[in-house]
C-alpha positions in Angstrom: 2.6 -3.5 17.4 3.2 -4.9 13.9 2.0 -3.7 10.5 -1.7 -3.1 10.3 -3.5 -4.4 7.2 -6.2 -2.7 5.2 -9.2 -4.3 3.5 -7.5 -3.9 0.1 -4.8 -6.3 1.3 -7.5 -8.9 2.0 -9.1 -8.3 -1.4 -5.8 -9.0 -3.2 -4.8 -12.2 -1.2 -8.3 -13.8 -0.9 -9.4 -12.7 -4.4 -12.6 -11.1 -3.0 -14.6 -8.1 -4.2 -15.5 -5.3 -1.8 -19.0 -6.6 -1.5 -18.0 -10.2 -0.8 -15.6 -8.9 1.9 -18.3 -6.8 3.5 -20.7 -9.8 3.4 -18.2 -12.0 5.0 -17.5 -9.6 7.8 -21.2 -9.1 8.4 -21.7 -12.9 8.8 -18.7 -13.7 11.0 -19.4 -13.5 14.7 -15.8 -12.6 15.4 -14.8 -9.4 17.1 -12.2 -7.9 14.8 -9.6 -5.5 16.2 -10.4 -3.1 13.4 -10.9 0.3 14.8 -13.9 2.3 13.7 -12.8 5.3 11.6 -12.7 8.4 13.8 -12.2 10.6 10.8 -14.1 10.6 7.6 -12.7 8.5 4.7 -10.1 6.7 6.9 -9.8 3.0 6.2 -10.1 0.5 8.9 -7.0 -1.5 9.6 -6.8 -5.2 10.6 -4.3 -7.0 12.7 -2.4 -10.0 11.2 -4.5 -12.2 13.4 -7.7 -10.7 11.9 -6.2 -11.3 8.5 -5.7 -15.0 9.2 -9.2 -15.4 10.5 -10.6 -13.8 7.3 -8.4 -15.9 5.0 -9.4 -19.1 6.8 -13.1 -18.2 6.5 -12.7 -17.4 2.8 -10.9 -20.7 2.2 -13.5 -22.7 4.0 -16.2 -20.9 2.1 -14.7 -21.4 -1.4 -12.9 -24.8 -1.2 -15.0 -26.8 1.3 -18.3 -25.1 0.5 -18.9 -24.3 4.1 -21.9 -22.0 4.3 -21.7 -18.9 6.4 
């Protein structure tokens, strides 16, 4: 399996805040491969496929004005 990405990677590329990212994830009806943290304070990781889905959703939201 390839490199797993953290939410901070998405923040930097998509120019999102933590709250915007959480809101986006809450509204997408996509089942992400992110694993629930089994230990306290362990960040979820996302696959490259998840990362692309998130970036496309952000792009549609900001440039096209597509409402979530």
